C-alpha distance (Angstrom), angle and dihedral (degrees) to the residues before:
residue distance angle dihedral
M1 . . .
Y2 3.71 . .
A3 3.78 94.1 .
Q4 3.78 89.6 63.8
T5 3.80 93.4 50.0
A6 3.86 117.5 90.9
L7 3.81 113.8 -116.1
R8 3.75 113.7 -118.2
L9 3.80 110.1 -130.0
C10 3.75 129.4 -174.0
H11 3.81 124.9 -162.3
S12 3.74 134.8 -153.6
G13 3.82 123.2 -141.2
M14 3.80 105.0 -2.0
D15 3.74 117.1 142.9
S16 3.80 122.1 -142.0
R17 3.83 93.6 -91.7
A18 3.81 95.1 48.3
L19 3.80 89.9 45.5
Y20 3.78 91.5 53.0
A21 3.81 92.2 51.6
F22 3.83 90.7 45.8
E23 3.83 90.4 53.2
I24 3.78 90.2 54.5
F25 3.77 89.3 47.9
L26 3.84 90.9 52.3
S27 3.87 91.1 49.4
R28 3.82 90.2 58.8
I29 3.84 89.9 56.8
G30 3.77 92.8 58.4
P31 3.79 141.9 -64.5
N32 3.85 93.5 -102.9
A33 3.78 97.8 34.1
C34 3.73 101.9 94.5
Q35 3.81 143.5 -23.2
I36 3.80 134.1 -164.1
S37 3.86 114.7 -100.7
D38 3.72 138.7 170.3
E39 3.77 120.0 -96.2
G40 3.72 100.7 -100.5
A41 3.79 96.0 51.5
A42 3.79 98.1 39.8
D43 3.88 125.5 119.1
V44 3.80 91.5 -159.2
A45 3.78 137.4 12.1
L46 3.84 129.4 -140.1
I47 3.79 119.5 -144.6
D48 3.77 130.8 177.4
V49 3.79 101.9 -145.8
D50 3.83 94.3 -171.5
T51 3.83 94.4 73.4
E52 3.82 124.3 91.6
L53 3.85 91.3 -102.1
G54 3.80 95.7 35.6
P55 3.86 97.5 101.0
Y56 3.78 90.5 45.9
L57 3.80 92.9 48.7
L58 3.76 91.5 48.2
K59 3.81 94.9 51.2
G60 3.76 93.9 39.5
H61 3.83 92.8 50.9
R62 3.79 90.9 49.4
L63 3.78 90.3 52.1
L64 3.78 91.3 51.2
Y65 3.78 97.1 42.0
P66 3.88 108.7 24.9
S67 3.76 94.7 171.1
R68 3.80 99.4 42.2
P69 3.85 119.3 106.9
L70 3.79 115.0 -120.5
I71 3.82 131.7 -155.1
V72 3.78 112.5 -154.4
T73 3.68 123.3 -173.0
T74 3.83 117.5 -151.0
Q75 3.78 142.9 158.8
A76 3.78 89.5 -136.4
P77 3.84 109.8 48.9
G78 3.70 121.7 -176.0
G79 3.80 104.5 78.3
R80 3.81 94.9 96.6
P81 3.92 96.3 177.2
D82 3.82 94.8 -162.2
P83 3.87 141.5 -8.0
L84 3.85 91.9 -95.4
T85 3.84 92.7 55.2
I86 3.85 115.4 90.1
E87 3.90 117.3 -164.5
V88 3.82 121.2 -147.8
A89 3.77 115.9 -168.4
K90 3.82 120.6 -129.9
P91 2.98 130.0 -86.4
I92 3.86 88.4 52.9
G93 3.73 116.5 -137.9
L94 3.77 128.9 -164.6
T95 3.80 93.1 -115.9
A96 3.79 94.3 50.9
F97 3.78 95.1 46.5
S98 3.83 92.3 45.6
A99 3.77 88.9 52.4
A100 3.82 89.0 51.4
L101 3.75 91.4 53.0
T102 3.76 89.2 51.9
K103 3.82 90.4 54.0
V104 3.78 87.9 49.9
R105 3.80 91.5 56.7
R106 3.78 90.8 52.1
L107 3.80 91.1 51.4
L108 3.85 96.6 50.4
P109 3.78 113.3 98.8
P110 3.85 117.5 -126.2
S111 3.85 89.8 -115.9
A112 3.75 90.0 66.1
I113 3.74 90.4 60.6
S114 3.76 97.5 50.7
L115 3.81 93.4 44.3
R116 3.79 92.7 51.8
D117 3.86 93.9 45.1
V118 3.80 90.7 50.7
A119 3.79 90.8 48.5
E120 3.82 90.4 51.4
G121 3.81 90.4 54.4
T122 3.76 90.3 72.8
E123 3.83 135.2 45.0
L124 3.81 88.7 -122.9
N125 3.82 97.0 76.7
L126 3.74 131.7 146.2
E127 3.75 93.3 -92.6
T128 3.78 89.8 66.5
I129 3.84 94.0 55.5
P130 3.78 111.4 90.6
D131 3.81 122.9 -143.5
E132 3.77 90.0 -109.4
L133 3.76 122.0 43.6
Q134 3.74 127.6 -170.8
I135 3.82 124.2 -150.0
T136 3.81 91.1 -108.3
D137 3.85 88.7 55.8
L138 3.75 90.2 52.4
Q139 3.82 92.1 48.8
A140 3.74 91.5 48.7
L141 3.82 91.5 52.0
Q142 3.78 90.2 49.2
E143 3.80 90.7 50.9
T144 3.81 96.4 50.2
G145 3.74 112.1 144.7
T146 3.80 130.7 -107.2
A147 3.79 93.6 -77.3
H148 3.79 87.0 89.9
T149 3.76 127.2 49.8
R150 3.82 122.3 -123.2
A151 3.81 88.9 -111.4
D152 3.89 90.2 55.5
R153 3.84 90.5 52.7
V154 3.75 93.8 44.4
L155 3.83 91.5 50.3
T156 3.79 91.6 48.7
L157 3.78 91.9 47.9
R158 3.82 90.6 52.6
Q159 3.72 90.1 48.9
M160 3.78 91.4 50.0
E161 3.83 90.8 49.4
E162 3.82 91.1 51.3
R163 3.77 92.3 49.3
L164 3.78 92.4 48.0
S165 3.76 87.3 49.4
I166 3.74 93.1 57.4
L167 3.82 95.8 40.8
Y168 3.77 98.3 48.0
V169 3.82 110.8 19.1
G170 3.82 102.9 30.0
S171 3.76 124.8 -139.4
M172 3.76 105.0 -81.0
P173 3.84 111.9 146.4
D174 3.80 122.3 -130.0
V175 3.76 117.9 -89.0
D176 3.75 132.9 -158.8
L177 3.82 104.7 -85.9
D178 3.88 89.7 -164.7
N179 3.78 92.1 59.7
P180 3.83 112.2 80.3
T181 3.86 93.2 -161.1
T182 3.82 89.4 67.4
H183 3.78 95.1 51.0
T184 3.82 94.7 86.0
T185 3.76 89.3 73.6
L186 3.76 92.1 55.6
F187 3.79 101.5 65.0
Y188 3.80 137.7 63.2
A189 3.85 134.7 -179.5
P190 3.85 107.9 -118.4
E191 3.86 91.1 -162.5
N192 3.82 89.7 66.2
F193 3.80 94.0 59.4
L194 3.76 136.2 63.8
Q195 3.84 84.0 -92.4
G196 3.76 89.6 67.5
A197 3.76 93.8 42.0
L198 3.83 89.7 55.1
A199 3.83 91.4 50.0
R200 3.74 91.7 52.1
A201 3.77 92.9 47.0
I202 3.83 92.5 48.9
A203 3.79 90.4 48.6
H204 3.77 93.9 50.0
A205 3.83 91.9 44.4
R206 3.74 89.5 56.4
E207 3.74 92.9 46.3
I208 3.78 95.2 53.7
D209 3.79 92.5 30.5
R210 3.83 93.7 -129.1
P211 3.88 135.0 111.5
M212 3.70 117.6 -98.3
R213 3.81 137.8 -154.3
I214 3.80 130.1 -143.7
N215 3.76 115.8 -145.9
D216 3.79 129.9 -158.6
A217 3.79 129.7 -174.1
S218 3.91 91.0 -74.0
G219 3.86 95.6 46.8
A220 3.72 133.7 -99.1
A221 3.82 112.1 17.6
L222 3.76 101.6 167.6
F223 3.85 137.6 15.3
L224 3.80 115.1 -156.4
D225 3.73 130.3 -161.1
P226 3.84 109.4 176.3
R227 3.85 91.1 177.6
S228 3.80 89.4 68.6
G229 3.90 92.9 27.8
L230 3.77 91.0 -123.9
A231 3.81 136.1 129.8
Y232 3.79 128.8 -163.1
P233 3.77 114.0 -152.6
T234 3.76 117.1 -160.5
R235 3.78 94.8 -169.4
S236 3.79 129.0 76.9
A237 3.82 117.9 -101.6
N238 3.80 90.1 -105.9
A239 3.82 93.3 51.8
M240 3.78 93.1 45.6
R241 3.78 91.3 50.8
A242 3.79 90.6 49.5
L243 3.84 91.4 50.4
A244 3.84 91.9 46.7
Q245 3.80 94.9 52.4
L246 3.84 96.6 56.1
P247 3.81 130.0 67.5
T248 3.80 110.9 -98.1
R249 3.78 95.2 -139.4
G250 3.76 92.3 -176.1
T251 3.81 95.9 -47.3
V252 3.84 93.9 116.8
S253 3.77 129.9 56.1
M254 3.82 135.5 175.9
A255 3.78 132.6 -135.4
R256 3.80 138.9 172.1
L257 3.78 116.9 -87.7
E258 3.80 107.5 -106.6
P259 3.86 128.1 -160.9
R260 3.77 89.1 -109.3
D261 3.78 89.4 63.1
A262 3.78 92.6 64.7
P263 3.83 95.3 96.3
L264 3.87 89.1 56.6
L265 3.77 89.0 63.3
D266 3.87 94.0 58.2
G267 3.80 111.0 114.3
L268 3.78 96.3 5.4
V269 3.77 118.6 136.2
S270 3.81 116.4 -132.3
R271 3.80 126.9 -138.7
P272 3.82 131.9 -174.8
L273 3.78 113.7 -84.5
E274 3.84 89.2 -135.4
A275 3.88 91.3 58.6
L276 3.83 90.4 47.6
E277 3.85 93.2 49.9
W278 3.80 87.4 49.0
D279 3.76 94.0 51.1
L280 3.81 95.0 45.6
A281 3.77 91.4 51.4
L282 3.78 91.7 50.9
W283 3.79 93.1 48.5
A284 3.83 93.5 45.5
S285 3.78 93.8 45.0
R286 3.82 97.4 48.6
G287 3.79 89.7 -176.5
R288 3.83 96.4 -37.2
L289 3.80 134.9 114.6
P290 3.80 130.6 -117.3
C291 3.88 111.6 -101.2
G292 3.77 110.3 -93.3
T293 3.84 94.3 36.4
H294 3.84 114.8 135.1
L295 3.72 119.9 -140.8
D296 3.81 94.8 -150.4
H297 3.85 105.1 40.4
P298 3.79 112.3 103.8
I299 3.83 115.5 -108.2
R300 3.83 121.9 -123.6
L301 3.75 116.0 -158.1
H302 3.82 107.4 -152.7
C303 3.81 92.9 -169.4
W304 3.78 137.2 -16.1
P305 3.82 117.3 -93.5
N306 3.73 111.7 -111.7
L307 3.83 94.4 -106.4
T308 3.79 92.0 176.6
R309 3.83 88.4 68.6
L310 3.80 101.9 29.1
A311 3.80 133.0 70.1
V312 3.83 105.0 -88.8
P313 3.82 111.3 -137.5
P314 3.79 118.7 -156.5
E315 3.87 115.8 -70.2
A316 3.78 92.6 4.7
M317 3.76 94.4 139.3
R318 3.82 95.0 49.8
I319 3.82 91.7 46.0
A320 3.84 93.5 49.1
S321 3.78 91.1 46.6
L322 3.72 91.9 53.2
W323 3.85 93.0 47.5
S324 3.80 91.9 49.3
R325 3.85 85.7 77.3
G326 3.78 91.1 62.4
S327 3.73 97.0 -143.3
I328 3.84 109.9 90.0
S329 3.75 131.3 83.9
L330 3.77 131.0 -139.4
R331 3.79 91.5 -102.7
E332 3.82 91.7 51.7
T333 3.82 92.0 44.1
V334 3.82 89.9 59.3
R335 3.81 91.4 46.8
V336 3.77 97.5 45.7
L337 3.76 97.3 46.2
G338 3.84 94.8 37.9
V339 3.79 93.0 -140.3
P340 3.84 130.4 134.9
Q341 3.72 113.8 -77.9
R342 3.81 93.1 -121.6
Y343 3.84 90.5 63.3
V344 3.84 91.0 59.1
F345 3.80 97.1 37.4
A346 3.86 96.4 47.9
F347 3.83 91.1 47.8
Y348 3.80 91.2 51.7
S349 3.79 91.7 48.5
A350 3.78 90.7 53.2
C351 3.81 92.7 46.7
H352 3.73 90.4 46.7
A353 3.82 91.9 52.7
L354 3.82 89.3 59.3
G355 3.79 93.7 42.5
L356 3.80 93.8 -114.3
V357 3.68 97.6 129.9
E358 3.81 140.8 41.1
Q359 3.77 136.1 179.4
I360 3.76 121.3 -118.4
S361 3.82 111.2 -129.2
L362 3.69 119.3 -119.3
P363 3.85 127.2 -156.9
S364 3.80 108.7 -89.4
A365 3.86 89.7 -132.4
L366 3.80 92.9 57.0
P367 3.83 104.8 133.8
G368 3.79 113.5 -112.5
S369 3.77 94.6 11.8
R370 3.77 108.4 154.3
L371 3.76 113.8 -167.4
A372 3.73 137.0 -174.4
P373 3.80 118.4 -99.8
A374 3.81 110.8 -61.9
Q375 3.81 107.3 -81.8
P376 3.83 128.5 156.8
A377 3.76 107.6 -98.0
P378 3.87 111.3 -110.2
P379 3.83 112.8 -106.7
P380 3.82 119.6 -123.3
R381 3.75 110.8 -62.7
G382 3.80 96.3 -114.7
L383 3.81 93.6 53.0
F384 3.87 90.6 43.0
K385 3.84 91.7 54.0
R386 3.77 94.0 46.2
L387 3.79 92.8 50.9
L388 3.78 92.6 46.8
G389 3.81 89.3 45.4
K390 3.79 89.3 58.1
L391 3.82 91.6 48.6
L392 3.85 86.9 57.2
G393 3.79 93.4 -143.8
A394 3.81 99.5 -42.2
R395 3.79 90.2 150.4
L396 3.78 95.1 60.3
N397 3.78 93.1 98.1
E398 3.79 96.5 51.6
D399 3.76 118.9 113.0
A400 3.84 116.4 -104.8
T401 3.73 125.5 -114.8
D402 3.81 105.5 -113.7
């Protein structure tokens, strides 16, 4: 049955002309061999690793979809990063690409077939679910009319939750919070990611009262105007997510926006800085906590995140409701809600990036207090940004906490 079903393939970085040529190429392989799909519903991804962003897209996609087969095209095959990555040497021929698709079919688990077939049996399938969902969208889906059965809606909602989980909180499994040796996997250093670069750029922009730009290896990636509270990404959502998930290690820089940069802004779509900071924190965190976070200090939620305008990670409403009481720790939040640790930790990281939460200090001699590995507690967000703004990105070359 599956051999007669077209594989769903998503691509990264093709412009309209290249995509048109690629679709003609696919049609020559066979009518049911492969079809272009969006990222969330794809069976396999195609990535050209010879481009500037190729290595980032490859690593970022693997972080988002650890069990998805990948086809990578390269002029220098032989790297084979993992068993699920299939290399195709350039120039790409029909026989070689067809053989790669055959390998993909063998790698796909049977569960992927049944899930997709069920989704195709209703109009509410994965392709209709956008990367970012607002609360009103969720309510509308729940209130869908009688054209769909309750089982259809429940299945779609579960698929949506799973997709949101991968997109915004990663796939890190739970670890034993009572075992100090496992704590090294729970923390990350925000300043070593695009999240930290954005914080430094915003701080400096406010200090000099001028817009800023953040550059990656290919040029301008972001334009920032804190005075209007807007950001102008030049990269696609997929490329931005890939960049945000990996340590920068000196690959990004910032500079003042100059008059000669004005043509680069033409045609760019703005988005609120707050929403960008939120997304970058979720993507960098991938279910981890900022260094210096304590597992047992109570969380105080200063104000609710505006979840009608921000990406809503799984269980966000329940977590925020629990924290609004101001008397429960991260460890207890996981236990009380009975949800994966990454749901709680990623949501905390995003709220922390916007200054919406703080931890209430406890006496160090409190019996039974179990803390995260000793790390210097982060200073208040305002002071932290001002100091980093003065350093002008001096930490960009530091190694990341894995």
